[in-house]
N, C-alpha and C positions, 0 to 999 in steps of 0.2 A: 503626280496628278493621276486622276482616275482614267483619263483618256489614254495615257501612256501605258498603264497597266492593262487596259482592255486590248490595246493593240498588241502588246506582248503576248497576252493570253491567246489572242486569235492567231498570231504567228506560230505559237507553239502547237496549237491544234492543227493548223494546216500542214506544218512540217511533219507532225506525227502521222497524219493521214497520208501524206505523200510517201513517207518512209515505209509505211505498211503496204501501200500499193506497189512500191518498188520491190519489196520483199516477195509479195505474192506473184508479181509478174516474173521475177527471176526464177522463183521456185517452179512456176507453171511451165515456162519456156524450156527450162533445163529438163524437167521431168518428161515433157512431151518429146523433146529431141532424143533423150536417151531411150525412151520407150519405142520411138520410131526406128532407132538403130538396133533394136532387138534385145535391149536389156529387159530383165524381168521387172515386175512391178515394184518390188522392194528396192532393187538397185536404182531404178529410175527415180523413185520418191526420195531416197536418201541422197542421190546426186543433186536433186533440186534443193533440198534442205542445205546441203553443203555449199552450193553456189550462193544461195541467198545469204547465209551467215558469213561467208567469206567476203562478199561485197559489203555487207554491213560492217564488218571489222575494218575493211579498208577505208570506208567513208568515215567511220569513227576515228580512226588514226589520223586522217587528214584534218578532221575537226579539232582534235586535241592539239596537233602541231600548230594549226592556225590560231588557236586560243592564245598561244604565247606571243603572237604578233599584234594582239589587240592593245591599243594604247590605254594607259591608265587615265582615268578622268582627273582633271585638274580641279583642286578644291577652290571654292570661291573665297576661302579664308586664308589662302597662302599655304606654304609648306609647313609641315608640323614642326614645332619647336624641338630642339635637341634637348635631351635630358640633362638637367643641371645648368642649362643656359639661362641667363636672365631674360625675363619676358620684356618685349618691346611695348611700351605704352605711349 
């Protein structure tokens, strides 16, 4: 139904925005921290990028592992027939 598709699309948009905000926050916080500790601009910026992508990889790995635990939907028509088996009528 169209309402379900709209909700899914909205959830994807919100999750994408939240992920982008998290990446920018991690990048900025790490860069500022490293710069305050006396690191040069290039080192501070690369440290921020490293931290952001490291956490992105960790979150992605958790999501991939979690996907294996999502139950399969039950068909309203019952289990699929085995190949070569007579059909029940």
